C-alpha positions, 0 to 999 in steps of 0.5 A: 464668786464669779460671774459669766465672762465676757468673752469675744471670738471664743468657741461656745458649746454646741452640737459637735462638742456633745459626747455621749457614753451609755454604760460606759459605751460611746455612742456617736450616732444620736441627733437629739438629747433631752433631759432635765430635773426639778424640785417641786416645793410647796408653800406653808401658809398660816394666819396673819394680816400679811397673807404670805406664806410662812414657810417653804418645804424642802421639796420633792426631787424628780428627774425627767426622762432622758430621751435619745433619738439615735439611728435604728442601728445604734438603738439595736446595738444599745438593746444588745448590750443591755440584753447581755446584762439582763439575761431573762429578766428584760432590758427595762430592769438593767440600771446603767449610768449615762454620762453626757459631756460638752467638751470645749477647750476652756470647759467641760460640762458633765451630766451624769444620769445615775441608775437609768432604766430603759422605759420606752422605745419609739420607732417610725419609718418614712419615705425619703432620703433620712435615715431610720431612727428610734427614740429611747427613753430612760428614767434615771434616778438622779442627775448631776451637773459637774457634781452638783445636784438639785436635791440635798446630798447630805444622807449617804447614798444620794 
């Protein structure tokens, strides 16, 4: 196994490295993207002088919301795209993939959010020179980072 390389005068990933696709469509207007996931584990206790945990559970995997802040026009386009797939069942019921990539010459990091459903749209408008924006929130079913998952993928459909 290798660790982090020592690099001098190299380019690291930054905001201009980011590429976002929602249901295969590229979006260039976002100004903020938040996501995450985790596995909540619990100790199993028992008797003994050591009074230390005897075991730990496999845990419960929980993906966190995938939140994108984007210009109002981009958000409207996203809603129209989802509406075209949703028909009358509502855009919050359409599951779409989100692919976020950090691309630089020597490394590409790909984050895949699977089966995402739009759950929240927040908007505000203020006097000033800044463009209006909306914060759209998706609930993913699972995340993969370069194909690697936090959860057990040994069962089919994971």
